[in-house]
Biopython code that builds the backbone (N, CA, C, O; Angstrom):
import numpy as np
from Bio.PDB.StructureBuilder import StructureBuilder

atoms = [
    (1, "MET", "N", (-57.456, -46.964, 11.538)),
    (1, "MET", "CA", (-57.945, -48.375, 11.568)),
    (1, "MET", "C", (-59.355, -48.381, 12.197)),
    (1, "MET", "O", (-59.595, -47.747, 13.224)),
    (2, "LYS", "N", (-60.240, -49.086, 11.574)),
    (2, "LYS", "CA", (-61.583, -49.182, 12.111)),
    (2, "LYS", "C", (-61.567, -50.020, 13.411)),
    (2, "LYS", "O", (-60.760, -50.936, 13.566)),
    (3, "GLN", "N", (-62.455, -49.686, 14.307)),
    (3, "GLN", "CA", (-62.537, -50.431, 15.569)),
    (3, "GLN", "C", (-62.793, -51.928, 15.327)),
    (3, "GLN", "O", (-62.271, -52.784, 16.042)),
    (4, "THR", "N", (-63.588, -52.215, 14.332)),
    (4, "THR", "CA", (-63.948, -53.607, 14.057)),
    (4, "THR", "C", (-62.728, -54.469, 13.567)),
    (4, "THR", "O", (-62.761, -55.700, 13.588)),
    (5, "GLU", "N", (-61.649, -53.740, 13.124)),
    (5, "GLU", "CA", (-60.486, -54.427, 12.616)),
    (5, "GLU", "C", (-59.508, -54.831, 13.720)),
    (5, "GLU", "O", (-58.601, -55.633, 13.500)),
    (6, "LEU", "N", (-59.707, -54.265, 14.899)),
    (6, "LEU", "CA", (-58.834, -54.587, 16.066)),
    (6, "LEU", "C", (-59.080, -56.005, 16.541)),
    (6, "LEU", "O", (-60.213, -56.485, 16.523)),
    (7, "CYS", "N", (-58.028, -56.671, 16.963)),
    (7, "CYS", "CA", (-58.119, -57.928, 17.581)),
    (7, "CYS", "C", (-58.790, -57.759, 18.957)),
    (7, "CYS", "O", (-58.297, -56.963, 19.755)),
    (8, "PRO", "N", (-59.850, -58.442, 19.265)),
    (8, "PRO", "CA", (-60.566, -58.212, 20.533)),
    (8, "PRO", "C", (-59.659, -58.454, 21.735)),
    (8, "PRO", "O", (-59.775, -57.732, 22.726)),
    (9, "LYS", "N", (-58.781, -59.419, 21.692)),
    (9, "LYS", "CA", (-57.899, -59.708, 22.811)),
    (9, "LYS", "C", (-56.871, -58.566, 22.956)),
    (9, "LYS", "O", (-56.559, -58.176, 24.081)),
    (10, "PHE", "N", (-56.363, -58.048, 21.895)),
    (10, "PHE", "CA", (-55.398, -56.915, 21.934)),
    (10, "PHE", "C", (-56.129, -55.685, 22.553)),
    (10, "PHE", "O", (-55.616, -55.009, 23.444)),
    (11, "GLU", "N", (-57.294, -55.452, 22.051)),
    (11, "GLU", "CA", (-58.050, -54.322, 22.559)),
    (11, "GLU", "C", (-58.340, -54.427, 24.050)),
    (11, "GLU", "O", (-58.251, -53.428, 24.762)),
    (12, "LYS", "N", (-58.681, -55.607, 24.532)),
    (12, "LYS", "CA", (-58.966, -55.837, 25.934)),
    (12, "LYS", "C", (-57.677, -55.658, 26.718)),
    (12, "LYS", "O", (-57.677, -55.023, 27.772)),
    (13, "GLY", "N", (-56.547, -56.226, 26.200)),
    (13, "GLY", "CA", (-55.275, -56.107, 26.892)),
    (13, "GLY", "C", (-54.885, -54.640, 27.092)),
    (13, "GLY", "O", (-54.503, -54.205, 28.179)),
    (14, "MET", "N", (-55.007, -53.885, 25.955)),
    (14, "MET", "CA", (-54.710, -52.443, 26.041)),
    (14, "MET", "C", (-55.616, -51.686, 26.978)),
    (14, "MET", "O", (-55.201, -50.758, 27.672)),
    (15, "SER", "N", (-56.848, -52.102, 26.980)),
    (15, "SER", "CA", (-57.852, -51.458, 27.953)),
    (15, "SER", "C", (-57.423, -51.686, 29.403)),
    (15, "SER", "O", (-57.545, -50.790, 30.239)),
    (16, "ILE", "N", (-56.938, -52.845, 29.687)),
    (16, "ILE", "CA", (-56.486, -53.197, 31.054)),
    (16, "ILE", "C", (-55.222, -52.410, 31.385)),
    (16, "ILE", "O", (-55.165, -51.724, 32.406)),
    (17, "LEU", "N", (-54.224, -52.507, 30.535)),
    (17, "LEU", "CA", (-52.864, -51.975, 30.802)),
    (17, "LEU", "C", (-52.844, -50.433, 30.718)),
    (17, "LEU", "O", (-51.981, -49.802, 31.328)),
    (18, "SER", "N", (-53.768, -49.830, 29.982)),
    (18, "SER", "CA", (-53.701, -48.397, 29.756)),
    (18, "SER", "C", (-54.442, -47.573, 30.805)),
    (18, "SER", "O", (-54.409, -46.343, 30.769)),
    (19, "LYS", "N", (-55.112, -48.249, 31.739)),
    (19, "LYS", "CA", (-55.785, -47.437, 32.781)),
    (19, "LYS", "C", (-54.753, -46.724, 33.664)),
    (19, "LYS", "O", (-53.687, -47.245, 33.992)),
    (20, "ARG", "N", (-55.130, -45.545, 34.008)),
    (20, "ARG", "CA", (-54.158, -44.745, 34.818)),
    (20, "ARG", "C", (-53.727, -45.485, 36.070)),
    (20, "ARG", "O", (-54.562, -46.027, 36.793)),
    (21, "TRP", "N", (-52.461, -45.511, 36.323)),
    (21, "TRP", "CA", (-51.735, -46.105, 37.443)),
    (21, "TRP", "C", (-51.541, -47.572, 37.324)),
    (21, "TRP", "O", (-50.736, -48.098, 38.094)),
    (22, "THR", "N", (-52.178, -48.299, 36.455)),
    (22, "THR", "CA", (-52.057, -49.724, 36.346)),
    (22, "THR", "C", (-50.608, -50.130, 35.993)),
    (22, "THR", "O", (-50.046, -51.039, 36.604)),
    (23, "GLY", "N", (-50.030, -49.455, 35.019)),
    (23, "GLY", "CA", (-48.649, -49.760, 34.701)),
    (23, "GLY", "C", (-47.658, -49.615, 35.877)),
    (23, "GLY", "O", (-46.762, -50.435, 36.079)),
    (24, "LEU", "N", (-47.866, -48.559, 36.616)),
    (24, "LEU", "CA", (-46.985, -48.329, 37.784)),
    (24, "LEU", "C", (-47.253, -49.338, 38.915)),
    (24, "LEU", "O", (-46.321, -49.734, 39.616)),
    (25, "ILE", "N", (-48.496, -49.749, 39.096)),
    (25, "ILE", "CA", (-48.809, -50.784, 40.065)),
    (25, "ILE", "C", (-48.153, -52.056, 39.658)),
    (25, "ILE", "O", (-47.558, -52.741, 40.489)),
    (26, "LEU", "N", (-48.244, -52.398, 38.384)),
    (26, "LEU", "CA", (-47.596, -53.682, 37.939)),
    (26, "LEU", "C", (-46.121, -53.592, 38.076)),
    (26, "LEU", "O", (-45.483, -54.562, 38.485)),
    (27, "PHE", "N", (-45.518, -52.412, 37.736)),
    (27, "PHE", "CA", (-44.047, -52.183, 37.870)),
    (27, "PHE", "C", (-43.682, -52.429, 39.350)),
    (27, "PHE", "O", (-42.686, -53.101, 39.620)),
    (28, "GLN", "N", (-44.426, -51.925, 40.270)),
    (28, "GLN", "CA", (-44.103, -52.039, 41.695)),
    (28, "GLN", "C", (-44.223, -53.490, 42.168)),
    (28, "GLN", "O", (-43.398, -53.962, 42.949)),
    (29, "LEU", "N", (-45.289, -54.215, 41.674)),
    (29, "LEU", "CA", (-45.470, -55.566, 42.080)),
    (29, "LEU", "C", (-44.500, -56.542, 41.428)),
    (29, "LEU", "O", (-44.354, -57.673, 41.890)),
    (30, "LEU", "N", (-43.849, -56.122, 40.379)),
    (30, "LEU", "CA", (-42.810, -56.964, 39.795)),
    (30, "LEU", "C", (-41.617, -57.132, 40.734)),
    (30, "LEU", "O", (-40.822, -58.061, 40.593)),
    (31, "LYS", "N", (-41.509, -56.203, 41.705)),
    (31, "LYS", "CA", (-40.484, -56.228, 42.708)),
    (31, "LYS", "C", (-40.755, -57.290, 43.772)),
    (31, "LYS", "O", (-39.863, -57.623, 44.552)),
    (32, "GLY", "N", (-42.008, -57.839, 43.813)),
    (32, "GLY", "CA", (-42.347, -58.835, 44.767)),
    (32, "GLY", "C", (-43.606, -58.496, 45.561)),
    (32, "GLY", "O", (-44.159, -57.403, 45.436)),
    (33, "ARG", "N", (-44.051, -59.453, 46.381)),
    (33, "ARG", "CA", (-45.176, -59.311, 47.215)),
    (33, "ARG", "C", (-45.131, -58.077, 48.074)),
    (33, "ARG", "O", (-44.085, -57.766, 48.643)),
    (34, "GLN", "N", (-46.259, -57.344, 48.191)),
    (34, "GLN", "CA", (-46.259, -56.093, 48.933)),
    (34, "GLN", "C", (-47.617, -55.860, 49.616)),
    (34, "GLN", "O", (-48.658, -56.348, 49.178)),
    (35, "ARG", "N", (-47.551, -55.126, 50.658)),
    (35, "ARG", "CA", (-48.779, -54.712, 51.347)),
    (35, "ARG", "C", (-49.305, -53.470, 50.634)),
    (35, "ARG", "O", (-48.590, -52.812, 49.878)),
    (36, "PHE", "N", (-50.562, -53.174, 50.896)),
    (36, "PHE", "CA", (-51.264, -52.051, 50.271)),
    (36, "PHE", "C", (-50.479, -50.769, 50.556)),
    (36, "PHE", "O", (-50.260, -49.967, 49.649)),
    (37, "CYS", "N", (-50.062, -50.572, 51.790)),
    (37, "CYS", "CA", (-49.354, -49.284, 52.159)),
    (37, "CYS", "C", (-48.043, -49.167, 51.472)),
    (37, "CYS", "O", (-47.615, -48.053, 51.171)),
    (38, "GLU", "N", (-47.375, -50.260, 51.202)),
    (38, "GLU", "CA", (-46.081, -50.196, 50.462)),
    (38, "GLU", "C", (-46.301, -49.753, 49.016)),
    (38, "GLU", "O", (-45.553, -48.938, 48.477)),
    (39, "ILE", "N", (-47.336, -50.306, 48.410)),
    (39, "ILE", "CA", (-47.651, -49.843, 47.051)),
    (39, "ILE", "C", (-48.029, -48.409, 47.021)),
    (39, "ILE", "O", (-47.558, -47.644, 46.179)),
    (40, "GLN", "N", (-48.902, -48.026, 47.957)),
    (40, "GLN", "CA", (-49.393, -46.636, 48.011)),
    (40, "GLN", "C", (-48.221, -45.659, 48.260)),
    (40, "GLN", "O", (-48.199, -44.574, 47.678)),
    (41, "ASP", "N", (-47.289, -46.014, 49.080)),
    (41, "ASP", "CA", (-46.135, -45.146, 49.391)),
    (41, "ASP", "C", (-45.214, -44.988, 48.187)),
    (41, "ASP", "O", (-44.468, -44.011, 48.117)),
    (42, "SER", "N", (-45.244, -45.896, 47.262)),
    (42, "SER", "CA", (-44.369, -45.850, 46.109)),
    (42, "SER", "C", (-44.955, -45.156, 44.900)),
    (42, "SER", "O", (-44.234, -44.805, 43.966)),
    (43, "ILE", "N", (-46.250, -44.960, 44.916)),
    (43, "ILE", "CA", (-46.971, -44.387, 43.778)),
    (43, "ILE", "C", (-47.874, -43.240, 44.284)),
    (43, "ILE", "O", (-48.618, -43.435, 45.245)),
    (44, "PRO", "N", (-47.821, -42.051, 43.656)),
    (44, "PRO", "CA", (-48.643, -40.931, 44.123)),
    (44, "PRO", "C", (-50.085, -41.087, 43.664)),
    (44, "PRO", "O", (-50.567, -40.362, 42.794)),
    (45, "VAL", "N", (-50.751, -42.046, 44.268)),
    (45, "VAL", "CA", (-52.139, -42.334, 43.954)),
    (45, "VAL", "C", (-52.988, -42.378, 45.208)),
    (45, "VAL", "O", (-52.487, -42.755, 46.268)),
    (46, "SER", "N", (-54.247, -42.007, 45.125)),
    (46, "SER", "CA", (-55.099, -42.078, 46.282)),
    (46, "SER", "C", (-55.365, -43.562, 46.688)),
    (46, "SER", "O", (-55.294, -44.474, 45.865)),
    (47, "GLY", "N", (-55.665, -43.747, 47.961)),
    (47, "GLY", "CA", (-55.978, -45.056, 48.463)),
    (47, "GLY", "C", (-57.229, -45.647, 47.781)),
    (47, "GLY", "O", (-57.302, -46.844, 47.505)),
    (48, "ARG", "N", (-58.190, -44.778, 47.526)),
    (48, "ARG", "CA", (-59.447, -45.242, 46.839)),
    (48, "ARG", "C", (-59.145, -45.753, 45.458)),
    (48, "ARG", "O", (-59.608, -46.830, 45.083)),
    (49, "LEU", "N", (-58.353, -44.982, 44.664)),
    (49, "LEU", "CA", (-58.053, -45.367, 43.306)),
    (49, "LEU", "C", (-57.177, -46.594, 43.277)),
    (49, "LEU", "O", (-57.385, -47.475, 42.442)),
    (50, "LEU", "N", (-56.194, -46.681, 44.171)),
    (50, "LEU", "CA", (-55.329, -47.824, 44.227)),
    (50, "LEU", "C", (-56.148, -49.080, 44.586)),
    (50, "LEU", "O", (-55.939, -50.142, 43.999)),
    (51, "SER", "N", (-57.037, -48.964, 45.506)),
    (51, "SER", "CA", (-57.917, -50.083, 45.852)),
    (51, "SER", "C", (-58.730, -50.568, 44.662)),
    (51, "SER", "O", (-58.860, -51.769, 44.429)),
    (52, "GLU", "N", (-59.276, -49.614, 43.912)),
    (52, "GLU", "CA", (-60.090, -49.857, 42.762)),
    (52, "GLU", "C", (-59.261, -50.599, 41.673)),
    (52, "GLU", "O", (-59.730, -51.573, 41.085)),
    (53, "ARG", "N", (-58.032, -50.118, 41.422)),
    (53, "ARG", "CA", (-57.193, -50.752, 40.411)),
    (53, "ARG", "C", (-56.792, -52.189, 40.822)),
    (53, "ARG", "O", (-56.783, -53.109, 40.004)),
    (54, "LEU", "N", (-56.468, -52.340, 42.096)),
    (54, "LEU", "CA", (-56.083, -53.652, 42.579)),
    (54, "LEU", "C", (-57.210, -54.629, 42.452)),
    (54, "LEU", "O", (-56.993, -55.781, 42.076)),
    (55, "LYS", "N", (-58.450, -54.185, 42.766)),
    (55, "LYS", "CA", (-59.638, -55.021, 42.584)),
    (55, "LYS", "C", (-59.834, -55.423, 41.135)),
    (55, "LYS", "O", (-60.176, -56.569, 40.845)),
    (56, "GLU", "N", (-59.618, -54.487, 40.226)),
    (56, "GLU", "CA", (-59.788, -54.718, 38.791)),
    (56, "GLU", "C", (-58.724, -55.758, 38.301)),
    (56, "GLU", "O", (-59.032, -56.671, 37.535)),
    (57, "LEU", "N", (-57.501, -55.577, 38.766)),
    (57, "LEU", "CA", (-56.421, -56.522, 38.376)),
    (57, "LEU", "C", (-56.612, -57.850, 39.003)),
    (57, "LEU", "O", (-56.262, -58.867, 38.406)),
    (58, "GLU", "N", (-57.165, -57.890, 40.213)),
    (58, "GLU", "CA", (-57.505, -59.207, 40.786)),
    (58, "GLU", "C", (-58.605, -59.913, 40.023)),
    (58, "GLU", "O", (-58.532, -61.122, 39.800)),
    (59, "LYS", "N", (-59.627, -59.169, 39.618)),
    (59, "LYS", "CA", (-60.758, -59.728, 38.894)),
    (59, "LYS", "C", (-60.276, -60.301, 37.541)),
    (59, "LYS", "O", (-60.812, -61.299, 37.058)),
    (60, "GLU", "N", (-59.256, -59.654, 36.938)),
    (60, "GLU", "CA", (-58.695, -60.102, 35.646)),
    (60, "GLU", "C", (-57.641, -61.286, 35.857)),
    (60, "GLU", "O", (-57.093, -61.815, 34.890)),
    (61, "GLY", "N", (-57.406, -61.645, 37.086)),
    (61, "GLY", "CA", (-56.473, -62.705, 37.381)),
    (61, "GLY", "C", (-55.019, -62.286, 37.193)),
    (61, "GLY", "O", (-54.163, -63.125, 36.912)),
    (62, "ILE", "N", (-54.746, -61.047, 37.339)),
    (62, "ILE", "CA", (-53.379, -60.544, 37.159)),
    (62, "ILE", "C", (-52.673, -60.370, 38.521)),
    (62, "ILE", "O", (-51.466, -60.576, 38.650)),
    (63, "VAL", "N", (-53.453, -59.993, 39.499)),
    (63, "VAL", "CA", (-53.025, -59.783, 40.879)),
    (63, "VAL", "C", (-53.740, -60.692, 41.816)),
    (63, "VAL", "O", (-54.938, -60.949, 41.691)),
    (64, "GLU", "N", (-52.974, -61.179, 42.767)),
    (64, "GLU", "CA", (-53.570, -62.072, 43.833)),
    (64, "GLU", "C", (-53.511, -61.340, 45.166)),
    (64, "GLU", "O", (-52.503, -60.731, 45.526)),
    (65, "ARG", "N", (-54.599, -61.419, 45.867)),
    (65, "ARG", "CA", (-54.718, -60.785, 47.172)),
    (65, "ARG", "C", (-54.729, -61.870, 48.219)),
    (65, "ARG", "O", (-55.595, -62.744, 48.207)),
    (66, "ASP", "N", (-53.774, -61.819, 49.123)),
    (66, "ASP", "CA", (-53.647, -62.792, 50.219)),
    (66, "ASP", "C", (-53.985, -62.131, 51.547)),
    (66, "ASP", "O", (-53.370, -61.133, 51.924)),
    (67, "VAL", "N", (-54.949, -62.681, 52.245)),
    (67, "VAL", "CA", (-55.316, -62.169, 53.557)),
    (67, "VAL", "C", (-54.852, -63.116, 54.608)),
    (67, "VAL", "O", (-55.188, -64.300, 54.589)),
    (68, "PHE", "N", (-54.046, -62.582, 55.568)),
    (68, "PHE", "CA", (-53.538, -63.378, 56.685)),
    (68, "PHE", "C", (-54.327, -63.134, 57.940)),
    (68, "PHE", "O", (-54.395, -61.996, 58.403)),
    (69, "PRO", "N", (-54.923, -64.152, 58.507)),
    (69, "PRO", "CA", (-55.775, -63.987, 59.678)),
    (69, "PRO", "C", (-55.018, -63.659, 60.984)),
    (69, "PRO", "O", (-54.929, -64.476, 61.900)),
    (70, "GLU", "N", (-54.491, -62.456, 61.023)),
    (70, "GLU", "CA", (-53.744, -62.027, 62.169)),
    (70, "GLU", "C", (-54.479, -60.814, 62.784)),
    (70, "GLU", "O", (-55.470, -60.327, 62.239)),
    (71, "VAL", "N", (-53.984, -60.369, 63.881)),
    (71, "VAL", "CA", (-54.572, -59.165, 64.507)),
    (71, "VAL", "C", (-53.477, -58.143, 64.550)),
    (71, "VAL", "O", (-52.496, -58.330, 65.269)),
    (72, "PRO", "N", (-53.607, -57.045, 63.793)),
    (72, "PRO", "CA", (-54.634, -56.755, 62.793)),
    (72, "PRO", "C", (-54.450, -57.598, 61.550)),
    (72, "PRO", "O", (-53.369, -58.140, 61.319)),
    (73, "ILE", "N", (-55.484, -57.712, 60.758)),
    (73, "ILE", "CA", (-55.422, -58.500, 59.555)),
    (73, "ILE", "C", (-54.388, -57.977, 58.611)),
    (73, "ILE", "O", (-54.317, -56.763, 58.419)),
    (74, "ARG", "N", (-53.575, -58.814, 58.003)),
    (74, "ARG", "CA", (-52.558, -58.431, 57.071)),
    (74, "ARG", "C", (-52.954, -58.854, 55.685)),
    (74, "ARG", "O", (-53.328, -60.005, 55.459)),
    (75, "VAL", "N", (-52.871, -57.902, 54.730)),
    (75, "VAL", "CA", (-53.269, -58.203, 53.343)),
    (75, "VAL", "C", (-52.045, -57.916, 52.502)),
    (75, "VAL", "O", (-51.433, -56.859, 52.659)),
    (76, "GLU", "N", (-51.652, -58.855, 51.579)),
    (76, "GLU", "CA", (-50.525, -58.677, 50.684)),
    (76, "GLU", "C", (-50.987, -58.919, 49.292)),
    (76, "GLU", "O", (-51.878, -59.733, 49.048)),
    (77, "TYR", "N", (-50.376, -58.202, 48.358)),
    (77, "TYR", "CA", (-50.639, -58.347, 46.932)),
    (77, "TYR", "C", (-49.436, -58.876, 46.217)),
    (77, "TYR", "O", (-48.301, -58.549, 46.562)),
    (78, "SER", "N", (-49.681, -59.709, 45.203)),
    (78, "SER", "CA", (-48.611, -60.267, 44.401)),
    (78, "SER", "C", (-49.155, -60.504, 43.025)),
    (78, "SER", "O", (-50.369, -60.533, 42.822)),
    (79, "LEU", "N", (-48.255, -60.675, 42.067)),
    (79, "LEU", "CA", (-48.660, -60.976, 40.717)),
    (79, "LEU", "C", (-48.882, -62.491, 40.536)),
    (79, "LEU", "O", (-48.128, -63.311, 41.060)),
    (80, "THR", "N", (-49.879, -62.816, 39.823)),
    (80, "THR", "CA", (-50.126, -64.242, 39.445)),
    (80, "THR", "C", (-49.197, -64.564, 38.286)),
    (80, "THR", "O", (-48.447, -63.702, 37.827)),
    (81, "GLU", "N", (-49.246, -65.794, 37.817)),
    (81, "GLU", "CA", (-48.483, -66.157, 36.612)),
    (81, "GLU", "C", (-48.866, -65.265, 35.427)),
    (81, "GLU", "O", (-48.010, -64.856, 34.643)),
    (82, "LYS", "N", (-50.169, -64.970, 35.310)),
    (82, "LYS", "CA", (-50.631, -64.082, 34.239)),
    (82, "LYS", "C", (-50.049, -62.692, 34.422)),
    (82, "LYS", "O", (-49.684, -62.050, 33.438)),
    (83, "GLY", "N", (-49.953, -62.215, 35.637)),
    (83, "GLY", "CA", (-49.372, -60.923, 35.967)),
    (83, "GLY", "C", (-47.883, -60.889, 35.678)),
    (83, "GLY", "O", (-47.381, -59.907, 35.131)),
    (84, "GLU", "N", (-47.170, -61.946, 36.038)),
    (84, "GLU", "CA", (-45.728, -62.032, 35.809)),
    (84, "GLU", "C", (-45.407, -62.051, 34.301)),
    (84, "GLU", "O", (-44.321, -61.646, 33.888)),
    (85, "ALA", "N", (-46.337, -62.512, 33.512)),
    (85, "ALA", "CA", (-46.123, -62.572, 32.038)),
    (85, "ALA", "C", (-46.040, -61.169, 31.449)),
    (85, "ALA", "O", (-45.572, -61.016, 30.321)),
    (86, "VAL", "N", (-46.467, -60.161, 32.157)),
    (86, "VAL", "CA", (-46.420, -58.773, 31.623)),
    (86, "VAL", "C", (-45.058, -58.169, 31.863)),
    (86, "VAL", "O", (-44.811, -57.049, 31.416)),
    (87, "ALA", "N", (-44.181, -58.840, 32.533)),
    (87, "ALA", "CA", (-42.841, -58.277, 32.897)),
    (87, "ALA", "C", (-42.053, -57.836, 31.671)),
    (87, "ALA", "O", (-41.473, -56.751, 31.688)),
    (88, "PRO", "N", (-42.008, -58.644, 30.594)),
    (88, "PRO", "CA", (-41.259, -58.183, 29.407)),
    (88, "PRO", "C", (-41.820, -56.883, 28.817)),
    (88, "PRO", "O", (-41.073, -56.052, 28.300)),
    (89, "ILE", "N", (-43.130, -56.724, 28.903)),
    (89, "ILE", "CA", (-43.799, -55.504, 28.353)),
    (89, "ILE", "C", (-43.370, -54.305, 29.195)),
    (89, "ILE", "O", (-42.975, -53.278, 28.644)),
    (90, "ILE", "N", (-43.440, -54.418, 30.496)),
    (90, "ILE", "CA", (-43.082, -53.330, 31.431)),
    (90, "ILE", "C", (-41.616, -53.008, 31.237)),
    (90, "ILE", "O", (-41.242, -51.836, 31.187)),
    (91, "GLU", "N", (-40.768, -54.041, 31.127)),
    (91, "GLU", "CA", (-39.321, -53.824, 30.981)),
    (91, "GLU", "C", (-39.038, -53.153, 29.651)),
    (91, "GLU", "O", (-38.159, -52.294, 29.589)),
    (92, "ALA", "N", (-39.729, -53.499, 28.601)),
    (92, "ALA", "CA", (-39.537, -52.898, 27.282)),
    (92, "ALA", "C", (-39.939, -51.431, 27.330)),
    (92, "ALA", "O", (-39.258, -50.594, 26.736)),
    (93, "ILE", "N", (-40.995, -51.104, 28.001)),
    (93, "ILE", "CA", (-41.429, -49.701, 28.145)),
    (93, "ILE", "C", (-40.387, -48.918, 28.918)),
    (93, "ILE", "O", (-40.058, -47.791, 28.548)),
    (94, "GLN", "N", (-39.842, -49.524, 30.029)),
    (94, "GLN", "CA", (-38.809, -48.857, 30.767)),
    (94, "GLN", "C", (-37.547, -48.576, 29.947)),
    (94, "GLN", "O", (-36.988, -47.481, 30.009)),
    (95, "THR", "N", (-37.111, -49.569, 29.183)),
    (95, "THR", "CA", (-35.984, -49.415, 28.300)),
    (95, "THR", "C", (-36.233, -48.329, 27.277)),
    (95, "THR", "O", (-35.361, -47.490, 27.052)),
    (96, "TRP", "N", (-37.361, -48.321, 26.671)),
    (96, "TRP", "CA", (-37.760, -47.298, 25.687)),
    (96, "TRP", "C", (-37.738, -45.942, 26.334)),
    (96, "TRP", "O", (-37.166, -45.007, 25.773)),
    (97, "ALA", "N", (-38.348, -45.796, 27.514)),
    (97, "ALA", "CA", (-38.473, -44.519, 28.204)),
    (97, "ALA", "C", (-37.071, -43.987, 28.607)),
    (97, "ALA", "O", (-36.817, -42.792, 28.455)),
    (98, "GLU", "N", (-36.175, -44.832, 29.106)),
    (98, "GLU", "CA", (-34.893, -44.433, 29.452)),
    (98, "GLU", "C", (-34.115, -43.896, 28.250)),
    (98, "GLU", "O", (-33.324, -42.965, 28.405)),
    (99, "ALA", "N", (-34.319, -44.461, 27.057)),
    (99, "ALA", "CA", (-33.618, -44.078, 25.850)),
    (99, "ALA", "C", (-34.232, -42.846, 25.238)),
    (99, "ALA", "O", (-33.495, -42.038, 24.671)),
    (100, "TRP", "N", (-35.528, -42.647, 25.313)),
    (100, "TRP", "CA", (-36.202, -41.638, 24.547)),
    (100, "TRP", "C", (-36.938, -40.524, 25.257)),
    (100, "TRP", "O", (-37.228, -39.490, 24.655)),
    (101, "ILE", "N", (-37.232, -40.711, 26.477)),
    (101, "ILE", "CA", (-38.080, -39.739, 27.230)),
    (101, "ILE", "C", (-37.196, -38.818, 28.067)),
    (101, "ILE", "O", (-36.307, -39.286, 28.777)),
    (102, "LYS", "N", (-37.439, -37.507, 27.983)),
    (102, "LYS", "CA", (-36.724, -36.568, 28.819)),
    (102, "LYS", "C", (-37.680, -36.133, 29.871)),
    (102, "LYS", "O", (-38.864, -35.892, 29.637)),
    (103, "VAL", "N", (-37.094, -36.037, 31.092)),
    (103, "VAL", "CA", (-37.926, -35.564, 32.236)),
    (103, "VAL", "C", (-37.396, -34.191, 32.607)),
    (103, "VAL", "O", (-36.203, -34.013, 32.853)),
    (104, "ASP", "N", (-38.317, -33.208, 32.642)),
    (104, "ASP", "CA", (-37.932, -31.798, 32.933)),
    (104, "ASP", "C", (-37.644, -31.624, 34.347)),
    (104, "ASP", "O", (-37.308, -30.520, 34.777)),
]
sb = StructureBuilder()
sb.init_structure("model")
sb.init_model(0)
sb.init_chain("A")
sb.init_seg("    ")
for serial, (resi, resn, name, xyz) in enumerate(atoms, 1):
    if name == "N":
        sb.init_residue(resn, " ", resi, " ")
    sb.init_atom(name, np.array(xyz, "f"), 0.0, 1.0, " ", f" {name:<3s}", serial, name[0])
structure = sb.get_structure()
């Protein structure tokens, strides 16, 4: 398929979701609001890369970052309505993987 035949929105959506670790970050946040360290403990990703992905997802309106003015400052991440809308996609991938993917 020629690149010009792709739907621009589909292409952009795939570009967002296909970045390394993004799917796992979204999978983790589907469990609910979490702090940075909780996400990092659940996924084998560097803090720098996790921070970068969360900023990208926040910029796209998929993740929301809440800062609580406490000492020390508490930061929590959650999915926005746009982010929650990806749940059926993540669940479908999980169902497919459970049925078809073998882990050595």
